Backbone as CSV, one residue per row, in Angstrom:
resi,resn,N_x,N_y,N_z,CA_x,CA_y,CA_z,C_x,C_y,C_z
1,MET,216.738,95.903,72.665,215.505,96.671,73.281,215.196,96.570,74.336
2,ARG,214.974,97.476,75.492,213.789,97.300,76.274,212.446,97.407,76.571
3,PHE,211.871,96.415,76.704,210.808,96.258,76.920,209.733,97.099,78.340
4,LEU,208.058,97.125,78.246,207.884,97.500,79.093,206.495,96.998,79.130
5,PHE,206.091,96.383,79.727,204.844,95.498,79.355,203.566,95.912,81.027
6,VAL,202.611,96.609,80.131,201.892,97.145,81.420,200.586,96.306,81.147
7,HIS,200.439,95.981,82.889,198.693,94.898,82.557,197.310,95.762,82.163
8,GLY,196.396,94.824,82.670,194.933,95.627,83.048,194.277,95.276,84.086
9,TRP,193.409,96.220,83.722,192.136,95.965,85.397,192.447,94.906,86.005
10,GLY,192.327,94.421,87.869,192.158,92.660,87.957,192.982,92.408,87.705
11,PHE,194.324,92.388,87.484,195.689,91.771,87.265,196.710,92.714,88.209
12,ASP,197.705,91.593,88.309,198.660,92.393,88.084,200.530,91.878,87.568
13,ALA,201.224,92.180,87.769,202.648,92.108,87.191,202.686,90.020,86.986
14,SER,202.437,89.803,87.404,202.748,87.753,87.511,201.681,87.750,86.048
15,PHE,200.619,88.775,85.881,199.578,88.149,84.468,200.533,88.186,83.167
16,TRP,201.851,88.220,83.371,202.965,88.434,82.261,203.857,87.290,82.121
17,LYS,204.379,86.606,83.440,205.537,85.243,83.061,205.122,84.794,82.621
18,PRO,203.536,83.712,82.013,204.338,82.743,80.967,204.744,83.265,79.975
19,LEU,203.578,84.716,79.462,205.176,85.099,78.401,206.260,85.861,78.226
20,LEU,206.531,85.918,79.478,208.228,85.578,79.932,209.159,85.411,79.608
21,SER,208.841,83.935,79.981,209.513,82.790,79.797,209.108,81.789,78.536
22,MET,208.618,82.614,77.237,208.910,81.999,76.148,210.468,82.632,75.710
23,PRO,210.646,81.813,74.747,212.538,81.566,74.180,212.220,83.188,73.274
24,ASP,211.938,83.666,72.575,211.407,84.619,71.372,211.550,85.616,72.684
25,LEU,211.527,85.792,73.900,211.930,86.908,74.345,212.707,86.767,75.333
26,ASP,213.672,88.066,76.184,214.429,87.953,76.991,214.318,89.219,77.953
27,ASP,213.855,88.255,78.867,213.213,88.549,80.512,213.617,89.653,81.122
28,SER,215.539,89.661,80.704,216.462,90.607,81.260,215.955,91.926,81.145
29,ARG,215.708,92.003,79.850,215.223,93.903,78.483,214.075,93.551,79.057
30,ALA,212.967,93.080,80.711,212.172,93.343,80.196,211.266,94.535,81.703
31,THR,210.477,94.921,81.284,209.991,96.448,83.268,208.985,95.688,83.053
32,VAL,208.040,95.498,83.761,206.969,95.091,84.073,206.072,96.256,85.020
33,PHE,205.171,97.186,84.567,204.731,97.611,85.521,203.551,96.532,86.112
34,GLU,203.384,97.519,87.791,202.648,97.067,88.948,201.446,97.893,89.241
35,ALA,200.361,97.801,88.950,199.436,98.727,89.604,199.334,98.772,90.598
36,GLY,200.021,97.858,91.627,198.924,97.340,93.192,197.490,97.223,93.839
37,TYR,196.712,96.761,92.182,195.657,95.898,92.972,195.732,95.196,93.975
38,PHE,196.565,94.130,94.104,196.684,93.413,95.057,197.550,93.728,96.580
39,GLY,197.914,94.496,96.797,198.717,94.991,98.029,200.734,95.106,97.666
40,ALA,200.693,94.472,95.920,201.979,94.947,95.578,202.547,96.301,95.549
41,PRO,204.012,96.890,95.979,204.414,97.821,96.168,203.930,98.800,94.310
42,PRO,203.231,99.749,94.250,202.869,100.094,92.956,204.514,100.069,91.705
43,HIS,205.011,99.808,91.105,205.201,100.176,89.440,204.977,100.751,88.576
44,LEU,205.215,102.271,88.624,204.724,102.886,87.717,205.668,104.057,86.565
45,ALA,207.002,103.711,86.689,207.902,104.148,86.283,207.479,103.613,84.499
46,LEU,208.119,104.576,83.799,208.615,104.221,82.578,209.892,104.509,81.821
47,PRO,210.474,103.530,80.673,211.802,103.341,80.724,212.432,105.067,80.664
48,GLU,213.484,105.549,80.214,214.317,106.442,80.013,215.151,105.657,78.798
49,GLU,215.272,105.069,78.466,216.048,104.731,77.355,215.044,104.586,76.186
50,PRO,215.029,104.308,74.866,214.269,104.004,73.747,213.794,102.230,73.988
51,PHE,212.417,102.021,74.777,212.014,101.086,74.411,210.303,101.142,74.193
52,VAL,210.289,99.651,73.515,208.515,99.547,73.376,207.973,98.981,73.903
53,ALA,206.762,99.160,74.090,205.693,98.911,75.284,204.851,97.588,75.002
54,ILE,204.647,96.882,75.481,203.110,96.155,75.264,202.278,96.781,76.441
55,THR,201.224,96.329,76.174,199.710,96.704,76.887,198.578,95.332,76.697
56,HIS,198.127,95.151,78.179,196.966,94.940,77.588,196.019,95.136,78.163
57,SER,194.982,95.094,77.827,193.859,95.882,77.811,193.674,96.957,78.493
58,ALA,193.014,97.424,79.785,192.913,99.148,80.013,194.222,99.794,80.307
59,GLY,195.606,98.543,80.299,197.255,99.141,80.913,196.860,99.951,79.355
60,THR,196.425,99.604,78.201,196.388,99.854,76.749,195.957,102.475,77.413
61,PRO,194.745,102.134,77.391,194.603,103.825,77.251,195.874,104.477,78.827
62,TRP,195.643,103.821,79.535,197.063,104.451,80.328,198.282,104.507,80.287
63,PHE,198.648,104.049,78.609,200.096,103.794,78.449,199.862,105.210,77.471
64,LEU,198.851,105.202,76.602,198.194,106.121,75.448,198.549,107.336,76.169
65,GLU,198.249,107.964,77.362,198.078,108.727,77.844,199.317,109.497,78.334
66,ARG,200.277,108.564,78.438,201.783,109.094,78.872,202.829,108.292,77.334
67,MET,202.941,108.002,76.265,203.228,107.374,75.439,204.425,108.298,75.528
68,PRO,205.092,107.969,75.302,206.516,109.368,75.283,207.061,109.548,73.922
69,PRO,207.798,110.510,73.243,208.598,110.327,72.212,209.283,108.824,72.080
70,TRP,210.383,108.511,72.883,211.407,107.657,72.981,210.341,106.249,72.873
71,CYS,209.402,105.984,72.857,208.719,104.739,72.564,209.158,104.574,71.117
72,ARG,209.178,103.755,70.929,209.664,103.275,69.822,208.249,102.206,69.579
73,LYS,207.807,101.806,70.117,206.054,101.361,69.496,205.701,100.757,70.508
74,LEU,204.192,101.219,70.034,203.277,99.981,71.414,202.766,99.093,70.796
75,LEU,202.920,97.799,71.769,202.139,96.566,70.742,200.659,96.603,72.095
76,VAL,199.880,96.522,71.237,198.966,96.757,72.050,198.340,94.918,71.799
77,ILE,197.588,94.081,72.880,196.914,93.472,72.826,195.669,93.504,73.908
78,ASN,194.277,93.001,73.054,193.407,92.616,73.603,192.396,94.660,74.265
79,GLY,193.233,95.142,73.191,192.613,96.126,74.420,192.385,97.669,73.316
80,PHE,191.911,98.562,74.024,191.789,99.369,73.163,191.997,101.022,73.858
81,ALA,191.693,101.794,73.099,191.979,103.757,73.155,190.637,104.744,74.149
82,ARG,189.888,103.581,74.182,188.451,104.597,74.965,187.585,103.075,75.634
83,PHE,186.659,103.153,76.662,186.380,101.743,77.360,184.406,102.253,77.338
84,SER,184.094,102.939,77.440,183.336,103.619,77.720,182.235,103.767,76.666
85,CYS,181.409,103.863,76.529,179.993,103.694,75.053,179.732,105.660,75.382
86,ALA,180.303,105.659,73.944,179.383,107.006,73.652,178.905,107.588,72.140
87,ASP,178.545,108.444,71.451,178.016,109.151,70.750,178.507,108.464,69.451
88,ASP,179.450,109.192,69.475,181.135,108.838,68.544,182.169,107.131,68.750
89,PHE,181.385,106.417,69.851,181.849,105.052,70.411,181.085,103.951,70.588
90,ARG,180.183,104.342,69.609,179.244,103.164,70.226,179.409,101.963,70.486
91,SER,180.645,101.004,70.096,180.927,100.023,70.753,181.545,99.396,71.570
92,GLY,181.550,100.844,73.072,181.778,100.850,73.945,181.039,100.224,75.115
93,ILE,181.099,100.105,76.480,180.291,99.572,77.340,179.581,100.365,78.039
94,PRO,178.705,100.104,78.017,177.998,101.526,79.193,178.144,101.315,80.470
95,LEU,177.790,103.003,80.664,178.128,103.488,82.141,177.450,102.533,83.178
96,ARG,176.577,102.628,82.563,175.808,102.199,83.817,175.769,100.007,84.103
97,ILE,176.947,99.775,83.584,177.258,98.475,83.785,178.754,98.764,84.397
98,LEU,179.644,100.068,84.198,179.920,100.000,84.670,180.339,100.834,86.308
99,THR,179.229,101.656,86.372,178.844,101.914,88.054,178.325,101.380,88.748
100,ARG,177.196,99.888,87.878,176.909,99.202,89.292,178.354,98.238,89.441
101,MET,179.606,98.183,88.411,180.112,97.669,89.093,180.845,97.713,90.254
102,ARG,181.270,99.244,90.179,182.072,100.145,90.967,181.247,99.649,91.662
103,GLN,179.853,99.706,92.131,179.218,99.635,93.510,179.086,98.509,93.654
104,ARG,178.585,97.416,93.361,179.326,96.082,93.988,180.601,95.900,93.963
105,LEU,181.563,96.069,93.713,182.719,96.175,94.321,183.264,96.684,95.746
106,GLY,182.537,97.946,95.885,182.805,98.643,97.334,182.019,97.108,98.596
107,ASN,181.240,96.778,97.836,180.511,96.003,98.856,180.776,94.411,98.811
108,GLU,180.911,94.347,97.990,181.593,92.216,97.618,182.611,92.251,96.653
109,PRO,183.633,92.741,97.310,184.910,92.537,96.274,185.712,91.383,95.486
110,GLU,185.185,90.639,96.899,186.477,89.455,96.304,185.149,88.754,95.239
111,THR,183.707,88.930,95.248,182.772,88.181,94.378,183.289,88.812,92.839
112,THR,183.470,90.348,93.097,183.221,91.515,91.867,184.162,90.722,91.457
113,LEU,185.235,90.526,91.750,186.839,90.166,90.901,186.574,89.054,90.915
114,GLY,186.191,87.807,91.354,186.166,86.186,91.114,184.865,86.366,89.728
115,ASP,183.942,87.449,89.795,183.304,87.200,88.850,183.545,87.944,87.461
116,PHE,184.548,88.914,88.186,185.071,89.227,86.105,186.414,88.377,85.743
117,ARG,187.263,87.814,86.922,188.212,87.276,86.224,187.593,86.082,85.383
118,ALA,186.533,84.932,86.624,185.923,84.628,85.330,185.118,84.606,83.763
119,ARG,184.811,85.359,84.067,183.918,86.012,82.810,185.168,86.522,81.448
120,VAL,186.196,86.639,81.970,187.032,86.918,81.214,187.978,85.797,80.520
121,GLY,188.098,84.597,81.683,188.556,83.233,80.793,189.724,83.083,81.852
122,CYS,189.322,83.917,83.219,190.828,83.502,83.702,190.172,82.566,85.288
123,ARG,190.934,81.458,85.128,190.422,79.923,85.925,191.628,80.415,87.481
124,GLU,192.543,81.081,87.566,193.563,81.073,88.570,192.757,82.398,89.521
125,SER,192.875,82.340,90.861,192.578,83.477,91.658,194.125,84.515,92.009
126,TRP,193.844,85.358,92.679,194.891,86.326,93.164,195.250,85.618,94.153
127,GLU,196.579,86.658,94.106,197.701,86.779,95.455,197.452,88.240,96.207
128,GLY,197.482,87.503,97.402,197.569,89.014,97.936,196.142,89.402,98.060
129,ALA,195.925,91.145,99.228,194.744,91.090,99.665,194.037,92.024,98.396
130,PRO,192.981,91.854,98.163,192.476,93.386,96.851,192.004,94.827,97.419
131,ASP,193.705,95.585,96.882,193.263,97.551,97.045,191.813,97.851,96.341
132,ILE,190.744,97.869,97.396,189.838,98.142,96.739,189.727,99.615,96.454
133,ALA,190.584,100.564,97.103,190.623,101.807,96.533,191.446,102.132,95.130
134,ARG,192.130,101.547,95.535,192.911,101.515,93.587,192.295,100.744,92.418
135,LEU,191.282,99.524,92.876,190.510,98.621,92.178,188.712,100.424,91.521
136,GLU,189.233,100.410,92.487,187.875,101.522,91.941,188.251,102.931,91.402
137,ALA,189.523,103.055,92.019,189.914,104.264,90.891,190.635,104.191,89.373
138,GLY,190.870,102.500,89.308,190.642,102.116,88.317,190.075,102.030,87.754
139,LEU,188.383,101.354,88.174,187.578,101.351,87.196,186.710,102.468,86.476
140,GLN,187.153,104.241,87.725,186.423,105.277,87.521,187.093,106.129,86.066
141,ARG,188.419,105.166,86.013,189.865,106.064,84.746,188.616,105.074,83.172
142,LEU,188.302,104.148,84.325,187.465,103.192,82.795,186.714,104.089,82.301
143,CYS,185.694,104.895,83.125,184.362,105.526,83.293,184.853,106.946,82.064
144,GLU,186.360,107.428,82.778,186.121,108.662,81.736,187.315,108.651,80.663
145,VAL,187.953,108.008,80.503,189.506,107.707,79.419,188.990,107.989,78.629
146,ASP,189.452,108.644,77.354,189.694,108.439,76.163,190.885,108.639,75.738
147,ALA,191.275,107.663,75.205,192.937,108.176,74.366,192.928,108.136,73.099
148,ARG,192.102,108.156,72.387,191.534,107.712,70.471,192.520,108.938,70.078
149,GLN,192.379,110.663,70.869,193.212,111.392,70.375,194.840,110.810,69.987
150,PRO,195.402,110.247,71.490,197.524,109.856,71.141,197.087,108.629,70.231
151,ALA,196.505,108.212,70.223,196.170,106.484,69.219,196.487,107.229,67.504
152,ARG,195.551,108.283,67.450,195.823,109.004,66.043,197.288,109.765,65.759
153,GLU,197.460,110.432,66.985,198.524,110.627,66.855,200.053,109.439,66.719
154,ASN,199.686,108.544,67.206,201.151,108.056,67.340,200.768,106.720,66.420
155,ALA,199.361,106.558,65.376,199.280,104.996,64.592,200.146,104.563,64.178
156,GLU,201.454,105.571,63.174,202.349,104.916,62.748,203.032,104.084,63.648
157,ARG,202.981,104.004,65.118,204.166,103.523,65.675,203.585,102.001,67.069
158,ILE,201.799,102.206,66.308,201.339,100.969,66.944,200.872,100.050,66.156
159,ALA,200.815,98.981,67.146,200.364,97.504,66.659,199.553,97.014,67.277
160,TRP,198.157,96.171,66.860,197.193,95.646,67.744,197.087,94.310,67.324
161,ILE,196.969,93.486,68.802,195.734,92.398,68.667,194.847,92.464,69.169
162,ALA,193.932,91.638,68.704,192.591,91.123,69.031,192.174,89.945,68.722
163,GLY,191.023,89.352,70.083,190.838,88.020,69.819,189.140,87.501,69.756
164,ALA,189.056,87.076,68.609,187.252,87.088,68.033,186.671,86.229,69.227
165,ARG,186.942,86.191,70.165,186.055,85.672,70.897,186.535,86.369,72.013
166,ASP,186.967,87.202,72.325,186.918,88.493,73.240,185.585,88.312,74.228
167,PRO,185.182,88.124,75.256,184.386,88.365,75.674,183.329,90.122,76.488
168,LEU,184.920,90.832,76.487,185.063,92.188,76.946,185.135,92.983,76.000
169,ILE,186.010,92.696,75.259,186.157,93.623,73.986,186.387,93.226,73.102
170,SER,185.293,93.183,72.185,185.291,93.067,70.649,186.089,93.717,69.730
171,SER,186.584,92.915,68.418,186.973,93.394,67.594,187.104,94.477,67.295
172,TYR,185.974,95.030,66.819,185.112,96.569,66.298,185.462,97.315,67.237
173,MET,185.229,97.075,68.318,186.116,97.628,69.300,187.962,98.461,69.647
174,THR,188.412,97.341,69.263,189.357,97.486,68.930,190.233,98.173,67.656
175,HIS,188.856,97.862,66.839,189.144,98.456,65.151,188.550,99.941,65.623
176,GLU,187.585,100.645,66.341,187.274,101.921,66.742,188.269,102.678,67.167
177,SER,188.778,101.789,68.005,189.679,102.673,68.474,190.594,103.123,68.287
178,PHE,191.564,102.294,67.316,192.674,102.975,66.845,192.441,103.284,64.985
179,SER,193.116,104.425,64.534,193.225,104.307,63.136,193.803,103.398,61.812
180,PRO,193.636,103.397,61.214,193.306,102.390,59.939,194.936,102.317,59.688
181,VAL,195.771,103.102,59.957,197.207,103.442,59.559,197.985,102.325,60.644
182,SER,197.106,102.515,61.811,197.717,101.224,62.755,197.404,99.412,61.877
183,SER,198.740,99.221,62.258,198.557,97.165,62.301,197.849,96.689,62.612
184,GLY,196.895,96.064,62.602,196.197,94.755,63.236,195.863,93.752,63.214
185,LEU,195.509,92.850,63.659,195.643,91.397,63.673,194.373,90.774,64.610
186,ILE,193.620,89.564,64.259,192.432,88.982,65.191,192.376,87.529,64.803
187,TYR,193.134,86.942,66.316,193.421,85.864,66.499,192.144,85.180,66.469
188,GLU,192.378,84.004,66.349,191.119,82.933,67.468,191.530,82.999,69.138
189,GLY,190.960,83.396,69.340,191.279,83.263,71.142,190.322,84.663,71.805
190,GLY,190.266,84.601,73.142,189.871,85.138,74.134,190.201,87.005,74.600
191,HIS,189.554,87.172,75.727,190.840,88.236,76.006,191.644,87.734,77.059
192,LEU,192.579,86.841,77.314,193.450,86.962,77.624,194.304,86.004,77.304
193,LEU,194.951,86.881,75.820,195.642,86.357,74.618,197.225,85.636,75.115
194,PRO,197.840,86.521,75.863,199.101,86.140,76.719,198.840,85.042,77.500
195,LEU,197.859,85.203,78.321,197.661,83.506,78.834,197.960,82.344,77.684
196,GLU,196.866,82.948,76.719,196.619,81.752,76.008,197.412,80.926,75.025
197,GLU,198.004,82.452,74.594,199.018,81.613,72.890,200.058,82.556,73.283
198,PRO,200.702,82.468,74.368,201.844,83.011,75.060,203.424,83.013,73.858
199,ASN,203.103,81.498,73.530,204.272,81.854,72.073,204.289,82.025,71.249
200,ARG,203.539,82.007,70.901,202.966,82.925,69.294,202.849,84.226,70.017
201,LEU,202.169,85.127,70.881,202.317,86.025,71.151,203.904,86.744,71.177
202,ALA,204.271,86.012,71.626,206.242,86.563,71.980,206.947,86.757,70.729
203,THR,206.668,85.144,69.881,206.822,85.797,68.389,206.267,86.732,67.578
204,TRP,205.093,87.377,67.635,204.511,88.238,67.109,205.719,89.637,67.874
205,ILE,205.879,90.282,68.719,206.518,90.984,69.604,207.837,91.357,69.128
206,ARG,208.216,89.728,69.004,210.233,89.690,68.676,209.881,90.398,66.950
207,ASP,209.139,89.383,66.065,209.089,90.293,65.241,208.885,92.151,64.736
208,MET,207.873,92.384,65.429,206.946,94.006,65.418,208.150,94.707,66.229
209,ALA,209.158,94.434,66.731,210.254,95.063,67.796,211.779,95.650,67.048
210,LEU,211.611,94.233,66.013,212.815,94.839,64.988,213.069,96.118,64.634
């Protein structure tokens, strides 16, 4: 089975290296999405053969809006279908926070990125120069995106894992994003479960892909 790995905002394809090094996963069958946030050429194409998608954080609504019929399963890690708060989505992030972050990104990109990554528990810096235009566009998408409808339509093909100590995406936000038909688990971890629990997640992905 082919696998597609989609990273979130403020990271790049290297985010998945620890997970792909686990023995339960065959990295030769993996296609890794690249958003181009740090100068690498974007790689946004979906596999043309049946595949299983694994998404993290903001990579989830991006994929949900493009999920093709030949995607056998979507496995969501620390993810959501909508990010911003709304009358019918109270667990989301207030727009004023996203707006302030976009403004700060334009003026202090290195500090803004560093603060964000520190908040979610990433101790490592990034490689390459931040592409401010792509990062700002990514934040704008988070202000606007609402992929709850495709999440409902594909509920039987979706499974998710949330982190009980995630400082950004609460488990309630993940619950509210997806249908009860989709299976879900909560791990004792933070926002970067693929880095915190690569072996455990690799086993989960292997088992769910069967």
